[in-house]
C-alpha positions as CSV (number, residue, x, y, z in Angstrom):
1,M,-17.9,-41.0,18.1
2,P,-18.2,-37.5,16.7
3,L,-21.6,-36.1,15.7
4,Q,-22.4,-35.8,12.0
5,M,-22.1,-32.2,10.7
6,K,-24.4,-31.0,8.0
7,T,-23.8,-28.4,5.3
8,L,-25.7,-25.2,4.8
9,R,-27.7,-26.7,1.9
10,E,-28.6,-29.8,3.9
11,V,-29.8,-27.8,6.9
12,S,-31.8,-25.5,4.5
13,V,-33.6,-28.5,3.0
14,E,-34.2,-30.2,6.3
15,L,-35.7,-27.1,8.0
16,G,-37.4,-25.5,5.0
17,I,-35.5,-22.2,5.6
18,P,-33.7,-20.3,2.8
19,E,-30.0,-20.5,2.9
20,S,-29.7,-16.7,3.0
21,E,-31.8,-16.6,6.2
22,I,-29.5,-19.2,7.9
23,K,-26.5,-17.2,6.8
24,A,-28.0,-14.1,8.4
25,M,-28.5,-16.0,11.6
26,V,-24.8,-17.0,11.6
27,D,-23.8,-13.4,10.8
28,M,-25.8,-12.2,13.8
29,K,-24.2,-14.9,15.9
30,K,-27.6,-16.5,16.8
31,V,-26.2,-19.8,15.5
32,R,-22.7,-21.2,15.4
33,A,-21.2,-22.6,12.1
34,I,-17.9,-24.1,11.2
35,L,-16.3,-23.5,7.8
36,K,-15.2,-26.7,6.1
37,K,-13.8,-26.4,2.6
38,G,-15.3,-22.9,2.4
39,M,-18.9,-24.2,3.2
40,P,-20.5,-23.5,6.6
41,T,-21.3,-26.7,8.4
42,F,-23.6,-27.1,11.4
43,A,-23.6,-29.4,14.4
44,P,-26.8,-31.3,15.3
45,D,-27.3,-29.2,18.5
46,E,-27.2,-26.0,16.4
47,I,-29.8,-27.4,14.0
48,A,-32.0,-28.2,17.0
49,K,-31.5,-24.6,18.2
50,I,-32.7,-23.3,14.9
51,K,-35.8,-25.6,15.1
52,R,-36.6,-24.3,18.6
53,Q,-36.3,-20.7,17.5
54,R,-38.5,-21.3,14.5
55,K,-41.3,-22.9,16.7
56,T,-41.6,-19.5,18.5
57,L,-42.8,-17.8,15.2
58,P,-46.5,-17.7,14.3
59,E,-47.8,-20.1,11.7
60,S,-48.0,-17.4,9.0
61,A,-44.2,-16.9,9.1
62,K,-43.7,-20.6,8.5
63,V,-45.9,-20.5,5.4
64,S,-44.1,-17.5,4.0
65,A,-40.7,-19.2,4.7
66,A,-41.8,-22.2,2.7
67,A,-42.7,-19.9,-0.2
68,E,-39.3,-18.3,0.1
69,V,-37.6,-21.7,-0.1
70,A,-39.6,-22.5,-3.2
71,A,-38.8,-19.1,-4.8
72,A,-35.1,-19.6,-3.9
73,Q,-34.9,-22.9,-5.8
74,P,-33.7,-22.2,-9.4
75,K,-36.2,-23.0,-12.1
76,P,-35.0,-24.5,-15.5
77,A,-34.7,-21.8,-18.1
78,V,-37.1,-22.1,-21.0
79,P,-35.6,-21.0,-24.3
80,Q,-37.4,-18.1,-25.9
81,P,-38.3,-18.2,-29.5
82,A,-36.3,-15.9,-31.7
83,T,-38.2,-12.8,-32.8
84,A,-37.5,-11.0,-36.1
85,R,-36.4,-7.4,-35.9
86,P,-38.4,-4.9,-37.9
87,A,-36.5,-3.7,-41.0
88,A,-35.1,-0.2,-40.9
89,A,-37.3,2.4,-42.7
90,G,-34.3,4.0,-44.4
91,P,-30.9,5.6,-43.8
92,A,-30.6,7.5,-40.5
93,P,-30.8,11.3,-40.8
94,P,-27.4,13.1,-40.9
95,R,-26.0,14.3,-37.5
96,Q,-26.0,18.0,-36.8
97,A,-23.5,19.9,-34.7
98,P,-25.0,21.7,-31.6
99,P,-25.6,25.4,-32.0
100,R,-22.8,27.7,-31.1
101,P,-23.3,30.6,-28.6
102,A,-24.1,33.9,-30.3
103,A,-21.4,36.0,-28.7
104,P,-18.5,35.2,-26.3
105,A,-19.0,35.9,-22.6
106,P,-17.9,39.4,-21.5
107,P,-14.5,39.5,-19.7
108,R,-14.6,39.5,-15.9
109,A,-13.9,42.6,-14.0
110,A,-10.3,42.9,-13.1
111,V,-9.7,42.7,-9.3
112,P,-6.5,44.3,-8.1
113,A,-4.0,41.9,-6.5
114,P,-3.2,42.5,-2.9
115,P,0.1,44.4,-2.3
116,R,3.2,42.3,-1.9
117,V,4.9,42.2,1.4
118,P,8.7,42.1,1.3
119,V,10.2,39.0,2.7
120,P,13.3,39.5,5.0
121,P,16.5,38.0,3.7
122,R,17.6,34.6,5.1
123,V,20.2,34.7,7.9
124,P,22.9,32.0,7.5
125,V,23.1,29.5,10.3
126,P,26.7,28.7,11.5
127,P,27.6,25.0,11.1
128,R,27.5,22.7,14.1
129,K,30.6,21.8,16.0
130,P,31.6,18.1,16.0
131,P,30.9,16.4,19.3
132,T,33.8,16.2,21.8
133,Q,34.8,12.9,23.3
């Protein structure tokens, strides 16, 4: 009988590790995952492998990982009360065009062009002879 595979979300809840951290482990090829219906699924031996790797971390890392899982869980949105906008004091002042430059820029100094070199005329190429058989 085949072993029961678990989805990424189930593994995350079971181990108390954020889904993003487990995805990173899969990307770094520390753990194998199989994609089923676009969702990574894990075999029980891979879940045990993650547990063994987590035991090697100090206790402080486990506490911070639990905090990350709690932070990763979406919280229900609380509706904000509508606030009244302050009334406008009066009409906006008219727009003004930016100031124009006082005088146009002086012309650039003319640089003489290099002398032109005459190009030799093209020599006609004789047509190719048809291949002989």
